[in-house]
N, C-alpha and C positions, 0 to 999 in steps of 0.2 A: 627786107620781102619775109624774110624768116622771121622776122618779128611779127610780120601781119598774119602769117600764117599759123604760129603758135598761139596768138590770140583768138583766132578763129577756132581752133581745136580746143581750146579751153571754154570757149563759149558754147560749140556744139556738146563737148562732152558735158557742161553743166546743164545744158537743156535735155539732155538724155536721162540724166539720172532725175531730174525733177518731172520728166516724163513718166518716167518707170514708178517713181513715188506715187504720182496722183493717180496713175493706171492701177496701181496697187489698193490704192485707198478706195476708187470708184469700185474696184471689183469685190473687196470685201463688204461695201455698203451695199451693193446689189446683191451680192450672195447670201448676206444676212436678212435681208430684208424679202427677198424671194423664197428663201429655206424656211425661216421662222414666223415672220411677221403674218405673211401673206397664206400659210398654210393652212387651210379650211377644216373646221370641225364638222365632222358627217353629221348631217342634219340641222346642223347651226350654221351654214354658210353665211358670208357676209351681207348675201343679198336676200336673206330670210330675217323676216320681220321677229324681233326680240320682246315685242308686246306681250306679255304673259296672258293678257285679257283674251286675247285670240285663242289659247289654248286650254284654258279652265272654263271659260264662258260664266264669269259670276253672278250672272244673272239669271241662269237657267241651271235645272236640274240635270246634272250629267252621269249621274249614278248607273250601272249597270246592275251592279250587284251590293248590297248592304247588309251588315251583320244581325243577328236575329236578337241578339241581347239588349234588353232594355237600358238606354243610356241616360236614366235619368239624373241619378244622384252619385255619379262614379267620382270616387276621390282622386283615382290615377287613372288615367288612359292610355294604356301604350300601344303605339301603333308601328307594326313592323314590316319594313320594304321588304317586298319579296317579288320574285319575278314570278311571272306565268308558269314556267316549267320547274320550278322549284318546290313540287309538291313533296318531296322527302325532307326536305330542310324545313319546311311547315310542320309535318308530321313529328320530326325532332322535337321543336319547340314545343308543341303541344304537349308532346310525352314527359318533357323536363320543366323548366321552370316556369312553363305557362302552365302545368298543369293543375286545373281547377280543384283537383282533389290533394293536392298540397296542403299542409297543414297550415303554411304561411298564410295562402289565399283566404283559407276557413277561418281563421284567426282575424285576420284585418276584417273581412266581412261582418265578424261579429262585434268590431268595435267602430260600426260604420265608416270604415274605410275600405270602399270596393275598389278593388283591382278589375279591370277589363282590359282584354287583349284581343288586339284585331291586326288583320293582314293588309296590305293595300297593294292592289296590282291594277296594272294596264290592261291592255288587250295584246292578245297575240295574233299573227298573221295566221296564223295555222288553226284551221275551225275546230279540229280536233283537241286542241289545248284548251280552247274557249268552253268548249262542251265538259270538259274535265273539271274545270273550276266552277261550272254550275252544279255538277254531283257532288264536289267538295264541300260547296258551301250549303248545300241541302243536308249534308251530314252533319258539318261542324257549326255552321252559322257563324263564323267570323271573319268572313271577307270582305273587304271594300274593293269593289272593281270599277274604273272609273275609264270615260272614254277618251283614251289616247291610246297610240302604240307603246309597248311595253318595253324600251331600250336603256342602255346605261346613260346616255346622252341624253335623257329624257327625265331623269332622277329631279330635277329640279321642279317639274311637271307634278311629277308624285307628290314629291312635299307640300306642293302649293295645294293640290287635291287633297291629300290628308289635313291639310289646316280649313280647307273649306269644308270639308264634312264632319272635321270635330265641332267646329264652330255652328253649322246648321243641326246637327245631329246631338252633340253632347255639350251643350252651352253652359252647364253646371258643373262641368268635372273642376276638379282645383288645379290638376296637374295634367298636363300632356307631356309623354315621353316619344321621341324618335328613337327607333333602333332599325336593324336589318336582320335576316335570318340567318346569319351566321355569326350572330351575338348571343353569348349567354348572359342573361340578366340577372344578377344576386339579387333576389326579391327583399329579403330582408336587411341588407345593405344598403337599398335604395331606400327604403322605408324608413331607415334610421335616419338618412340623410333627410330624406322630405320633412321630418320630425322637426328639423331644427330650420328648416329653410322658410323665406319667407312666400307668401301665398299669391304675392301680387308683384310683378316687375321681375320674375325670376326668369332668368335663362343661364342654366346650369350644365355643366359638361368639362372634358377635358379641352383646355383652352390652345387654341395655339398661337403663340406671340410673334407678330412681325413675320408673318410666313411668307416665302419668295414665292411669287407666281411662277410656275414651270414653262419655260418657253422652250423647250424640246416636243417636237411632232409626236415622236415615239414612244412618250409617255402618257398614259392612260387619263394623266390628270392635266395635261397641255391646255394651256387657255391663250389663243392668241391676241394679240395687240387690238384688233376690231374689237373684241370682247371686252376686254381690261386693259389699259395700257400701262398702270401703274405697275413700278417693279415688285412691291410688296401689297399683299392682301391687307385689309383691317383684321384685327384680330377675329378668330371665328372659334367655335366650338366643332369638333371633330364629330363626321356623321356616323360613327358607329354608335352614337346614342347621347342624345343630349334631351334636357328637359326642360319644359316652359311652363310656366304659371297660364293659366286659360288669357288673361288679359292679355300677355304677350304673345301668344297665338293670333289672336286678333289684331295686335298692333303690326307682327311682322306681315299678316296677310295683306292688309291694307296697304302697306308701304310697299309690297312688289308690286302690287297693281300698278304703281307708277315709276317702276323702276325696271329698266331693260335687264331681263334675264342673263344670266351666264349658266351652262350646263352644270356647274358644280355645286350640288344642292345646298350643301353646310357652308361652303364659302359666300354665297349667295344670301340666303335666308339669316343665318346665323352672324355674318360678317358685313356685307354690303348694307343690306337692310337692317338690321340692327343698328350699324353706325349711323344710317341715315334716320333713324326713328330714336337715336339719342339713349338706347338701352345699353346698358354696364354688363357683362359677365359675372357669373358667379363660380368660383372653382370649387371642387370637393377633391380632398386627399383621397388619393387611390380609385380614381374614377374609372380610368379606363386601363385593362390589362392585355398586353400583349405577349404571346408566348416568345421567351428570350430563345436565342440560338443557343444550340447544347453547349457550347465553350463558356457561352456566359450566364449559364442558369443559376451558378453560385451566386450572384450578384442580385437576384430578385427572389422577393417572395414568394409564396404560393397567392392563388387567385381568391383564395377564400372572402378575403377583406375586400375583396373589388368590387363595384357596381356592374360594369361591363368586362367582359372577357371574350375575347375573338377566338373562334373556332376554325381551326383548319379545315374541317369537316363535319359531319354528324358524327360520327363515331367520338369524335373529340366532346363534343357536347354532352352526349350521352356518359363520356367518362367523369367528366367535371359534374354532372349531376350525382352521378353514383356516389364521387366521392365528397361533396358538400352535403349529401343527405346521408351517408353512412350512420349518423349519429343525428336523428330529427331531435331538436330540443325546440319548446314552445318559444314564440316571440314574446313570450311575457317576461323572459329572462334577459332578453335584449338592454341593454345598458348604453 
């Protein structure tokens, strides 16, 4: 009788351990997929269509505002992503690296390598801000405004609107560059890079290799499983600044029309769509400069030889402009 009781006790004990283990595994599985995989991206919930045609209306004119400069034979078209409320950032860009009185702009124009700079925006829900954009474009004539709500999660729509406008209005541009309004563009270094670059099949920038998809919903770059299932993205160029030849702009635009969007514009266009279109990336030394933490400054060089420099605020953009233009020299001396 004691032996039977002992065997029953061991069997019960084993079943309890098995139940606890299975319960823990089940809890972990449910917790993971509830917390991470099913967390929704605001504006792009799983029940929202990601057919980009619905948002850019490729067959229709969706322009609200367009720049006043003639875009007939531009060598380089730089389109700056900006938010409706970022008027001070746009002013800083106009007063620094995009200043048309800059000796570099004048020189390159004289050798038939015209550089044009425009800002692209969506709409605000605030009518007062939208009216200010009307006034700003009347004054400067350098704003592209398209018919979509301008939010961080709509950056992919903004990039597609950028390509739509460039293809329609500047079809003869040799190169198109996308950047942001907190980025300083070092024009002479950029033009030096383009001088030795291909004028077709070019997609150049700071390339991220085998980048991991971020699955933490608290991170601004979070992408859920329902948008992209794989652990890593295709290689892509960082969105702070990338350059493409005009034919690549058209290829990416057409490819995107048949590719479900994700809200990370650089991953989507220069990674997912580029891979689908069999485009390769071109790297360039010192393409992107990020200001290092104070304790690591000794490991870094100054941004003078970089194409793009990230600025923490508008004061930093003015500071870099002043530092890099303390001694202006002719681009004719650039070797």
